[in-house]
C-alpha positions in Angstrom: 108.4 107.8 99.5 109.5 107.3 95.9 107.1 105.1 94.0 109.4 102.2 93.4 110.5 102.1 97.1 106.8 102.1 98.0 106.2 99.1 95.6 109.0 97.2 97.3 107.5 98.1 100.7 104.1 96.7 99.6 105.9 93.6 98.4 107.3 93.2 101.9 103.8 93.5 103.4 102.6 90.8 101.0 105.6 88.5 101.8 104.9 89.0 105.5 101.4 87.7 105.0 102.8 84.5 103.5 105.4 84.2 106.3 102.5 84.4 108.8 100.9 81.5 106.9 104.1 79.5 107.2 104.3 80.4 111.0 100.8 79.1 111.4 101.6 75.8 109.7 104.9 75.5 111.6 102.9 75.8 114.9 100.6 73.0 113.7 103.7 70.8 112.9 105.3 71.6 116.3 102.0 70.5 118.0 102.0 67.3 115.9 98.7 68.2 114.2 97.5 66.2 111.3 96.0 69.4 109.7 99.3 70.7 108.3 98.7 72.0 104.7 101.9 70.9 103.0 100.8 71.8 99.5 100.2 75.4 100.7 103.7 75.6 102.2 105.1 74.1 99.0 103.2 76.8 97.0 104.6 79.5 99.3 108.1 78.3 98.8 107.6 78.2 95.1 106.2 81.7 95.2 109.4 82.9 97.0 111.5 81.3 94.3 109.4 82.7 91.4 108.9 86.3 92.6 111.0 87.6 95.5 114.1 85.6 94.4 113.9 86.4 90.7 112.2 89.8 90.6 112.0 91.6 93.9 115.5 90.9 95.2 117.4 91.5 91.9 115.5 94.9 91.7 116.5 95.7 95.3 120.1 94.8 94.5 120.2 97.3 91.6 118.5 100.0 93.6 120.8 99.4 96.6 123.9 99.7 94.4 122.7 103.2 93.5 122.0 103.9 97.1 125.5 102.9 98.0 126.9 105.4 95.6 124.8 108.2 97.3 125.3 106.8 100.8 128.7 105.1 101.1 128.2 105.0 104.8 125.6 102.2 104.2 128.1 99.9 102.5 128.2 97.4 105.4 124.4 97.1 105.8 123.9 96.9 102.0 126.5 94.0 101.8 124.5 92.2 104.5 121.3 92.6 102.5 123.0 91.3 99.3 124.3 88.3 101.2 120.8 87.8 102.7 119.3 87.6 99.2 121.6 84.8 98.2 121.2 82.9 101.5 117.4 83.3 101.6 117.2 81.9 98.1 119.2 78.8 99.2 117.1 78.4 102.3 113.9 78.8 100.2 115.1 76.2 97.7 115.8 73.7 100.6 112.4 74.4 102.1 110.7 73.9 98.6 112.6 70.7 98.0 111.3 69.2 101.3 107.8 70.4 100.7 107.8 69.0 97.2 109.1 65.7 98.6 106.3 65.6 101.2 103.7 66.5 98.6 105.0 63.7 96.3 104.5 61.3 99.2 108.1 60.7 100.0 109.0 60.1 103.6 110.6 63.2 105.2 111.4 63.6 108.8 109.1 66.1 110.5 112.2 67.5 112.3 113.8 68.3 108.9 110.7 70.1 107.7 110.4 72.1 111.0 114.1 73.0 110.8 113.9 74.2 107.2 110.7 76.1 107.9 112.1 77.8 111.0 115.4 78.7 109.2 113.6 80.2 106.2 111.1 82.0 108.3 113.6 83.5 110.7 116.0 84.6 108.0 113.3 86.1 105.8 111.7 88.0 108.7 115.0 89.3 109.9 115.9 90.4 106.4 112.6 92.2 105.9 113.0 94.0 109.3 116.5 95.2 108.3 115.3 96.6 105.0 112.2 98.2 106.5 113.9 99.7 109.5 117.2 100.9 108.0 117.5 100.6 104.3 114.2 101.8 102.9 114.3 105.0 105.1 117.8 105.8 103.8 116.6 105.1 100.2 113.6 107.3 100.6 115.8 110.2 101.8 118.6 109.7 99.2 116.8 108.6 96.1 114.2 110.4 94.0 111.7 109.1 91.5 114.0 110.5 88.8 116.9 108.4 90.2 114.7 105.3 90.1 112.9 105.9 86.7 115.1 103.5 84.7 114.6 100.7 87.3 110.8 101.4 87.2 110.7 101.0 83.4 112.8 97.8 83.5 111.3 96.1 86.5 108.0 97.9 87.4 105.9 95.9 85.0 106.6 92.4 86.3 103.4 91.6 88.3 103.4 89.7 91.6 101.9 86.2 90.8 99.7 86.2 93.9 98.9 89.8 94.8 98.6 91.4 91.3 95.2 92.0 89.8 95.6 89.1 87.4 96.8 85.9 89.1 99.5 83.8 87.4 98.4 80.2 86.9 99.3 77.9 89.8 98.9 80.5 92.5 95.1 80.8 92.8 94.9 78.4 95.7 97.6 80.4 97.6 95.9 83.7 96.8 92.6 82.3 98.2 94.5 81.2 101.4 95.9 84.7 101.9 92.4 86.3 101.4 90.9 83.8 103.9 93.7 84.6 106.4 92.9 88.3 106.1 89.4 87.5 107.4 
């Protein structure tokens, strides 16, 4: 697997861990638990806006444009992925807006929070599954490290704010929650 595709795959693994945390909190909400960690969910939504939406997905879009040149038969699937990136960002922004309101002690209907969390979670998981099951395998076959060298130079140095060796300020608590969930 070319190194940059492997990096994107590792990003997906990391994002999946965060989605599992949302699913756990969603379960608590659906059971009317008082133990829902709204600040953690806000931080997860903020993470998705600050890394996947601004670093990971734009990099994928560039790589997938190259893939489309080499594999024009994937044009339809790649268009779906590009649309997903835009729609996931919109769903993530709505999810963040609601979590920020709750954390700022505004009254927000639990049903609105559950709906936003479910929509974001389902769309993000479906998107990751599509990329992992179809797109990454095609990229691995069609693209070499040489094909991806320029993208690696331009984007490879932007660290993940939670999963990189040095954490970016504001994500330490979320990093600790991921480590705790790993057991």
